[in-house]
C-alpha positions as a Markdown table, in Angstrom:
| # | Residue | x | y | z |
|---|---|---|---|---|
| 1 | Met | 0.0 | -0.1 | 0.0 |
| 2 | Gly | 3.0 | 2.3 | 0.9 |
| 3 | Pro | 3.9 | 2.7 | -2.9 |
| 4 | Ala | 0.3 | 3.1 | -4.3 |
| 5 | Asn | -0.3 | 5.8 | -1.9 |
| 6 | Lys | 2.8 | 7.4 | -2.7 |
| 7 | Ser | 2.0 | 7.5 | -6.5 |
| 8 | Gln | -1.5 | 8.9 | -5.6 |
| 9 | Thr | 0.0 | 12.0 | -3.5 |
| 10 | Ser | 3.1 | 12.7 | -5.3 |
| 11 | Pro | 2.9 | 12.0 | -9.3 |
| 12 | Asp | 5.9 | 11.3 | -11.1 |
| 13 | Thr | 4.9 | 13.0 | -14.0 |
| 14 | Phe | 1.6 | 15.3 | -15.7 |
| 15 | Leu | 0.7 | 15.6 | -18.8 |
| 16 | Leu | 0.1 | 18.8 | -20.8 |
| 17 | Met | -2.7 | 19.0 | -23.1 |
| 18 | Gly | -1.8 | 22.3 | -24.7 |
| 19 | Ile | -4.8 | 24.6 | -26.1 |
| 20 | Pro | -8.0 | 22.4 | -26.3 |
| 21 | Glu | -9.9 | 22.3 | -29.4 |
| 22 | Leu | -6.7 | 23.9 | -31.3 |
| 23 | Glu | -4.2 | 20.5 | -31.0 |
| 24 | His | -4.2 | 20.4 | -34.7 |
| 25 | Leu | -2.7 | 24.0 | -34.9 |
| 26 | His | 0.0 | 23.4 | -32.4 |
| 27 | Val | 2.5 | 23.6 | -35.0 |
| 28 | Trp | 1.4 | 26.9 | -36.6 |
| 29 | Ile | 0.8 | 28.5 | -33.6 |
| 30 | Gly | 4.1 | 27.8 | -32.5 |
| 31 | Ile | 5.7 | 30.0 | -35.2 |
| 32 | Pro | 4.6 | 33.3 | -34.5 |
| 33 | Phe | 5.4 | 32.6 | -30.6 |
| 34 | Cys | 8.8 | 31.3 | -31.5 |
| 35 | Ser | 9.3 | 34.8 | -33.3 |
| 36 | Met | 8.1 | 36.6 | -30.3 |
| 37 | Tyr | 10.2 | 34.8 | -27.9 |
| 38 | Val | 13.4 | 35.3 | -30.2 |
| 39 | Val | 12.7 | 38.9 | -30.5 |
| 40 | Ala | 12.1 | 39.2 | -26.5 |
| 41 | Val | 15.3 | 37.5 | -25.8 |
| 42 | Val | 17.2 | 39.2 | -28.3 |
| 43 | Gly | 15.5 | 42.8 | -27.3 |
| 44 | Asn | 15.9 | 42.0 | -23.5 |
| 45 | Met | 19.8 | 40.9 | -23.8 |
| 46 | Thr | 20.2 | 43.8 | -26.0 |
| 47 | Ile | 19.0 | 46.4 | -23.5 |
| 48 | Leu | 21.1 | 44.7 | -20.8 |
| 49 | Val | 24.1 | 44.8 | -22.5 |
| 50 | Val | 23.3 | 48.5 | -23.5 |
| 51 | Val | 22.9 | 49.6 | -19.9 |
| 52 | Arg | 25.7 | 48.0 | -18.5 |
| 53 | Thr | 28.5 | 49.0 | -21.1 |
| 54 | Glu | 27.0 | 52.6 | -21.1 |
| 55 | Arg | 28.2 | 54.4 | -17.9 |
| 56 | Ser | 25.7 | 57.2 | -19.2 |
| 57 | Leu | 22.6 | 55.3 | -19.0 |
| 58 | His | 23.2 | 54.3 | -15.3 |
| 59 | Glu | 20.0 | 56.2 | -14.3 |
| 60 | Pro | 16.8 | 55.4 | -12.7 |
| 61 | Met | 14.7 | 54.8 | -15.8 |
| 62 | Phe | 17.3 | 52.4 | -17.2 |
| 63 | Leu | 18.2 | 50.4 | -14.4 |
| 64 | Phe | 14.7 | 50.2 | -13.6 |
| 65 | Leu | 14.1 | 48.9 | -17.1 |
| 66 | Ser | 17.2 | 46.5 | -16.7 |
| 67 | Met | 15.2 | 44.8 | -13.9 |
| 68 | Leu | 12.1 | 44.7 | -16.1 |
| 69 | Ser | 14.4 | 43.0 | -18.8 |
| 70 | Val | 15.8 | 40.4 | -16.2 |
| 71 | Thr | 12.2 | 39.8 | -15.3 |
| 72 | Asp | 11.2 | 39.3 | -18.9 |
| 73 | Leu | 13.7 | 37.0 | -19.8 |
| 74 | Val | 13.2 | 34.7 | -17.1 |
| 75 | Leu | 9.2 | 34.8 | -17.4 |
| 76 | Ser | 9.4 | 33.9 | -21.3 |
| 77 | Thr | 11.9 | 31.2 | -21.1 |
| 78 | Ser | 9.7 | 29.8 | -18.0 |
| 79 | Thr | 7.4 | 28.9 | -20.7 |
| 80 | Leu | 8.0 | 29.3 | -24.3 |
| 81 | Pro | 10.5 | 26.8 | -24.7 |
| 82 | Arg | 8.8 | 24.2 | -23.0 |
| 83 | Met | 5.5 | 24.9 | -24.5 |
| 84 | Leu | 7.5 | 24.9 | -28.3 |
| 85 | Cys | 8.7 | 21.4 | -27.2 |
| 86 | Leu | 4.7 | 20.7 | -26.7 |
| 87 | Phe | 3.9 | 22.2 | -30.1 |
| 88 | Trp | 6.3 | 21.0 | -32.1 |
| 89 | Leu | 7.8 | 17.7 | -30.4 |
| 90 | Gly | 4.6 | 16.3 | -29.0 |
| 91 | Ala | 6.4 | 16.4 | -25.7 |
| 92 | Gln | 3.2 | 16.4 | -23.3 |
| 93 | Asp | 5.3 | 14.6 | -20.0 |
| 94 | Ile | 6.8 | 17.3 | -17.5 |
| 95 | Ala | 7.9 | 15.9 | -14.1 |
| 96 | Phe | 6.1 | 16.8 | -11.0 |
| 97 | Asp | 9.0 | 18.5 | -9.7 |
| 98 | Ala | 9.7 | 20.5 | -12.7 |
| 99 | Cys | 6.0 | 21.4 | -12.9 |
| 100 | Leu | 6.0 | 23.1 | -9.5 |
| 101 | Thr | 9.2 | 24.8 | -10.5 |
| 102 | Gln | 7.9 | 26.1 | -13.6 |
| 103 | Met | 4.7 | 27.4 | -11.8 |
| 104 | Phe | 6.6 | 29.0 | -8.9 |
| 105 | Phe | 9.0 | 31.0 | -11.7 |
| 106 | Ile | 5.7 | 31.9 | -13.6 |
| 107 | His | 3.5 | 33.3 | -11.1 |
| 108 | Ser | 6.6 | 35.1 | -8.7 |
| 109 | Phe | 7.8 | 36.7 | -12.0 |
| 110 | Thr | 4.7 | 37.8 | -13.1 |
| 111 | Ala | 4.1 | 39.5 | -9.8 |
| 112 | Met | 7.6 | 40.8 | -10.4 |
| 113 | Glu | 6.4 | 42.5 | -13.9 |
| 114 | Ser | 3.8 | 44.2 | -12.1 |
| 115 | Gly | 5.9 | 45.5 | -9.4 |
| 116 | Phe | 8.5 | 46.8 | -11.8 |
| 117 | Phe | 5.7 | 48.6 | -14.0 |
| 118 | Leu | 4.8 | 50.3 | -10.8 |
| 119 | Ser | 8.8 | 51.2 | -10.2 |
| 120 | Met | 8.9 | 52.6 | -13.6 |
| 121 | Ala | 5.9 | 54.5 | -13.2 |
| 122 | Ile | 7.0 | 56.1 | -10.0 |
| 123 | Asp | 10.4 | 57.0 | -11.8 |
| 124 | Arg | 8.4 | 58.6 | -14.6 |
| 125 | Tyr | 6.2 | 60.6 | -12.2 |
| 126 | Val | 9.5 | 61.9 | -10.5 |
| 127 | Ala | 11.2 | 62.5 | -13.6 |
| 128 | Ile | 8.5 | 64.8 | -14.9 |
| 129 | Cys | 6.8 | 66.2 | -12.1 |
| 130 | His | 10.0 | 66.9 | -9.6 |
| 131 | Pro | 12.7 | 66.7 | -12.5 |
| 132 | Leu | 15.2 | 68.7 | -10.5 |
| 133 | Arg | 14.7 | 66.4 | -7.8 |
| 134 | His | 14.8 | 63.1 | -9.5 |
| 135 | Thr | 18.4 | 61.9 | -8.9 |
| 136 | Thr | 18.6 | 63.0 | -5.4 |
| 137 | Ile | 15.1 | 61.0 | -4.6 |
| 138 | Leu | 15.9 | 58.1 | -6.7 |
| 139 | Thr | 19.4 | 57.4 | -5.8 |
| 140 | His | 20.9 | 54.2 | -6.5 |
| 141 | Thr | 20.7 | 52.9 | -3.0 |
| 142 | Arg | 17.1 | 53.6 | -3.1 |
| 143 | Ile | 16.6 | 51.8 | -6.6 |
| 144 | Ala | 18.5 | 48.7 | -5.2 |
| 145 | Lys | 16.0 | 48.9 | -2.3 |
| 146 | Met | 12.6 | 49.0 | -4.6 |
| 147 | Gly | 14.1 | 46.4 | -6.7 |
| 148 | Ala | 14.8 | 44.0 | -3.8 |
| 149 | Ser | 11.6 | 44.8 | -2.3 |
| 150 | Val | 9.8 | 43.7 | -5.7 |
| 151 | Val | 11.8 | 40.6 | -5.9 |
| 152 | Leu | 10.9 | 39.6 | -2.4 |
| 153 | Arg | 7.6 | 40.4 | -2.4 |
| 154 | Gly | 7.0 | 37.8 | -5.7 |
| 155 | Val | 9.1 | 35.3 | -3.8 |
| 156 | Ala | 7.1 | 35.7 | -0.3 |
| 157 | Phe | 3.6 | 35.5 | -1.8 |
| 158 | Phe | 4.1 | 32.8 | -4.3 |
| 159 | Ser | 6.5 | 30.4 | -2.3 |
| 160 | Pro | 3.5 | 28.9 | -0.9 |
| 161 | His | 2.0 | 27.5 | -4.1 |
| 162 | Pro | 4.6 | 24.6 | -4.8 |
| 163 | Val | 4.5 | 24.2 | -1.2 |
| 164 | Leu | 0.8 | 23.6 | -1.1 |
| 165 | Leu | 0.7 | 21.6 | -4.3 |
| 166 | Arg | 3.0 | 19.0 | -2.9 |
| 167 | Gln | 0.9 | 18.4 | -0.1 |
| 168 | Leu | -2.5 | 17.3 | -2.1 |
| 169 | Pro | -3.2 | 13.8 | -3.2 |
| 170 | Tyr | -3.8 | 13.7 | -6.7 |
| 171 | Cys | -5.9 | 10.7 | -7.8 |
| 172 | Arg | -7.8 | 11.6 | -10.9 |
| 173 | Thr | -6.2 | 12.5 | -14.0 |
| 174 | Arg | -2.7 | 13.6 | -14.9 |
| 175 | Ile | -3.7 | 15.3 | -17.8 |
| 176 | Ile | -3.1 | 19.5 | -17.5 |
| 177 | Ala | -5.5 | 21.3 | -19.8 |
| 178 | His | -2.9 | 24.2 | -20.3 |
| 179 | Thr | 0.3 | 24.8 | -22.1 |
| 180 | Tyr | 2.2 | 25.3 | -18.9 |
| 181 | Cys | 1.9 | 24.4 | -15.1 |
| 182 | Glu | -0.5 | 27.0 | -14.1 |
| 183 | Phe | -1.5 | 26.8 | -10.7 |
| 184 | Met | -5.3 | 26.8 | -11.0 |
| 185 | Ala | -4.7 | 24.2 | -14.0 |
| 186 | Val | -2.8 | 21.9 | -11.4 |
| 187 | Val | -5.0 | 22.3 | -8.2 |
| 188 | Lys | -7.9 | 21.3 | -10.3 |
| 189 | Leu | -6.4 | 18.0 | -10.7 |
| 190 | Ala | -6.6 | 16.7 | -6.8 |
| 191 | Cys | -9.1 | 14.8 | -5.3 |
| 192 | Val | -9.9 | 16.7 | -2.2 |
| 193 | Asp | -11.6 | 20.1 | -1.1 |
| 194 | Thr | -9.2 | 22.7 | -2.6 |
| 195 | Gly | -11.3 | 25.7 | -2.0 |
| 196 | Pro | -8.9 | 27.3 | 0.6 |
| 197 | Thr | -6.0 | 26.9 | -1.5 |
| 198 | Lys | -7.6 | 28.3 | -4.6 |
| 199 | His | -8.5 | 31.4 | -2.5 |
| 200 | Tyr | -5.2 | 31.9 | -1.5 |
| 201 | Ser | -3.7 | 31.8 | -4.8 |
| 202 | Leu | -6.8 | 34.3 | -6.0 |
| 203 | Ser | -6.4 | 36.6 | -3.3 |
| 204 | Val | -2.9 | 36.9 | -3.5 |
| 205 | Ala | -3.3 | 37.9 | -6.9 |
| 206 | Ser | -5.9 | 40.1 | -6.8 |
| 207 | Val | -4.2 | 42.3 | -3.9 |
| 208 | Ile | -0.8 | 42.5 | -5.8 |
| 209 | Gly | -2.5 | 43.3 | -9.0 |
| 210 | Ser | -5.1 | 45.9 | -7.8 |
| 211 | Cys | -3.0 | 47.8 | -5.4 |
| 212 | Asp | -0.1 | 48.3 | -8.3 |
| 213 | Gly | -2.6 | 49.0 | -10.9 |
| 214 | Leu | -4.3 | 51.6 | -8.6 |
| 215 | Phe | -0.8 | 53.2 | -8.1 |
| 216 | Ile | 0.1 | 52.9 | -11.5 |
| 217 | Ala | -3.1 | 54.7 | -12.8 |
| 218 | Val | -2.6 | 57.4 | -10.1 |
| 219 | Ser | 1.0 | 57.9 | -11.1 |
| 220 | Tyr | 0.2 | 58.2 | -14.8 |
| 221 | Val | -3.0 | 60.9 | -13.8 |
| 222 | Leu | -0.3 | 62.9 | -11.9 |
| 223 | Ile | 2.1 | 62.8 | -14.6 |
| 224 | Leu | -0.9 | 63.7 | -17.4 |
| 225 | Arg | -1.6 | 66.5 | -15.0 |
| 226 | Ala | 1.8 | 68.1 | -15.1 |
| 227 | Val | 2.5 | 67.3 | -18.9 |
| 228 | Phe | -0.6 | 69.4 | -20.0 |
| 229 | Arg | 0.7 | 72.2 | -17.7 |
| 230 | Leu | 4.2 | 72.3 | -19.7 |
| 231 | Pro | 4.5 | 75.6 | -21.3 |
| 232 | Ser | 6.1 | 74.2 | -24.5 |
| 233 | Arg | 3.6 | 72.3 | -26.9 |
| 234 | Glu | 6.5 | 70.5 | -28.5 |
| 235 | Ala | 7.6 | 69.2 | -24.8 |
| 236 | Ser | 3.9 | 68.2 | -24.4 |
| 237 | Leu | 4.0 | 66.1 | -27.5 |
| 238 | Lys | 6.8 | 64.3 | -26.8 |
| 239 | Ala | 6.1 | 63.5 | -23.1 |
| 240 | Leu | 2.6 | 62.5 | -24.2 |
| 241 | Gly | 3.9 | 60.0 | -26.9 |
| 242 | Thr | 6.0 | 58.4 | -24.5 |
| 243 | Cys | 3.6 | 57.7 | -21.8 |
| 244 | Gly | 1.5 | 56.6 | -24.1 |
| 245 | Ser | 3.5 | 53.8 | -25.2 |
| 246 | His | 4.2 | 53.1 | -21.9 |
| 247 | Val | 0.6 | 53.0 | -20.9 |
| 248 | Cys | -0.6 | 50.8 | -24.0 |
| 249 | Val | 2.2 | 48.0 | -22.8 |
| 250 | Ile | 0.7 | 48.2 | -19.4 |
| 251 | Leu | -2.7 | 47.9 | -20.7 |
| 252 | Val | -1.8 | 44.6 | -22.6 |
| 253 | Phe | -0.3 | 43.1 | -19.4 |
| 254 | Tyr | -2.9 | 44.2 | -16.8 |
| 255 | Ser | -6.2 | 43.6 | -19.3 |
| 256 | Thr | -5.0 | 39.8 | -19.9 |
| 257 | Ala | -4.1 | 39.3 | -16.2 |
| 258 | Val | -7.2 | 40.7 | -15.3 |
| 259 | Phe | -9.2 | 38.4 | -17.9 |
| 260 | Thr | -7.7 | 35.3 | -16.7 |
| 261 | Phe | -8.1 | 36.1 | -13.1 |
| 262 | Leu | -11.7 | 36.8 | -13.9 |
| 263 | Thr | -12.1 | 33.7 | -16.0 |
| 264 | His | -10.9 | 31.6 | -12.8 |
| 265 | Arg | -12.9 | 33.5 | -10.5 |
| 266 | Phe | -16.4 | 34.1 | -12.4 |
| 267 | Gly | -15.6 | 32.9 | -16.2 |
| 268 | His | -16.7 | 29.1 | -16.0 |
| 269 | Ser | -18.5 | 29.4 | -19.4 |
| 270 | Val | -15.8 | 30.9 | -21.3 |
| 271 | Ala | -14.3 | 28.5 | -23.8 |
| 272 | Pro | -11.2 | 27.1 | -22.5 |
| 273 | His | -9.0 | 27.4 | -25.6 |
| 274 | Ile | -9.9 | 30.9 | -25.4 |
| 275 | His | -9.0 | 31.4 | -21.8 |
| 276 | Ile | -5.7 | 29.3 | -22.3 |
| 277 | Phe | -4.8 | 31.1 | -25.4 |
| 278 | Ile | -5.3 | 34.6 | -23.8 |
| 279 | Ala | -3.0 | 33.2 | -20.7 |
| 280 | Asn | -0.2 | 32.7 | -23.1 |
| 281 | Ile | -0.4 | 36.0 | -24.5 |
| 282 | Cys | -0.2 | 37.2 | -21.1 |
| 283 | Met | 3.2 | 35.2 | -21.0 |
| 284 | Leu | 4.6 | 36.3 | -23.9 |
| 285 | Val | 3.5 | 39.5 | -25.5 |
| 286 | Pro | 4.6 | 41.9 | -22.5 |
| 287 | Pro | 8.3 | 40.5 | -22.8 |
| 288 | Phe | 8.3 | 40.8 | -26.7 |
| 289 | Leu | 6.8 | 44.5 | -26.6 |
| 290 | Asn | 8.6 | 45.9 | -23.4 |
| 291 | Pro | 12.1 | 46.1 | -25.6 |
| 292 | Ile | 10.3 | 47.6 | -28.1 |
| 293 | Val | 8.5 | 50.2 | -26.4 |
| 294 | Tyr | 11.1 | 50.9 | -23.8 |
| 295 | Gly | 14.3 | 49.9 | -25.6 |
| 296 | Ile | 13.7 | 51.1 | -29.2 |
| 297 | Arg | 11.8 | 54.1 | -28.6 |
| 298 | Thr | 13.9 | 55.5 | -26.0 |
| 299 | Lys | 16.5 | 57.6 | -27.9 |
| 300 | Lys | 19.6 | 57.0 | -25.5 |
| 301 | Ile | 19.2 | 52.9 | -26.3 |
| 302 | Arg | 18.7 | 53.5 | -29.8 |
| 303 | Asp | 21.5 | 55.8 | -30.6 |
| 304 | Arg | 24.1 | 53.3 | -28.6 |
| 305 | Val | 22.8 | 50.5 | -30.3 |
| 306 | Leu | 22.8 | 52.1 | -33.9 |
| 307 | Ser | 26.3 | 53.5 | -33.1 |
| 308 | Ser | 27.6 | 50.1 | -32.4 |
| 309 | Leu | 26.1 | 48.4 | -35.3 |
| 310 | Thr | 27.6 | 51.0 | -37.5 |
| 311 | Val | 31.1 | 50.6 | -36.0 |
| 312 | Lys | 30.8 | 46.8 | -36.6 |
| 313 | Val | 29.8 | 47.4 | -40.1 |
| 314 | Ala | 32.3 | 49.7 | -40.9 |
| 315 | Arg | 35.1 | 46.9 | -39.5 |
| 316 | Leu | 33.7 | 44.2 | -41.8 |
| 317 | Tyr | 34.8 | 46.6 | -45.1 |
């Protein structure tokens, strides 16, 4: 009886189903997903290299951007390579411990992504509303403390997830109706009442998301109020363009995250393939867009990359 009970409480492997009802399109869905992942990796790595090598970019905005890039790299790499193996190679098996590890990285780094969006919004608020005190308010020490608090928050709130799931008995199907090990998809496989466990996960996600979203909204409202008071129309339009692109990225992240949260909480009638597809977009699109919006559209980074490319091309000839 010992081995049988152990196999029920701690299965060796789970099986990832992918996107239900769209299994016949997995190969084709994997192509744009892979392309976006490559752009995300190259773009975020470029930002990290440029900010590290260029001392003039050791400013609050670019330091927070580097933290966001690291988060994007970990978040996308935690999901996309394994997802592409499922789509293209039919590799459905995932070890129980690997599943829990992937889950921890996905949820904790999603929380960190939200926290760094808030940190960057605060940085923009200080830079636009208090430009003369920007570097004195956001010192390197304070930036490091803000970054560390974001990381610790994500780790502290989502470390219980794999611990809670490891203690549950699994005597139903081993098939996870998802493309990766998402907490709510795995907890459904348990054969005991998981109400408190689900409530903990949803409560943590709602508190972190709503608090970060509220403070980001307040920051950008204050930024807009300051922008409209600028005496120069050209400066106002430039600031609006920058803030507008930032807000678009933030809206993509939060809208997909909120849709996923509400689907778990209320949307039981939402088709599974729609829910899972949107969840994949939440994992992939922000890491893809962030280096484009925050990197290419930022003049200092764009000029540094272009100058490096120009030097390399000149050496070839």
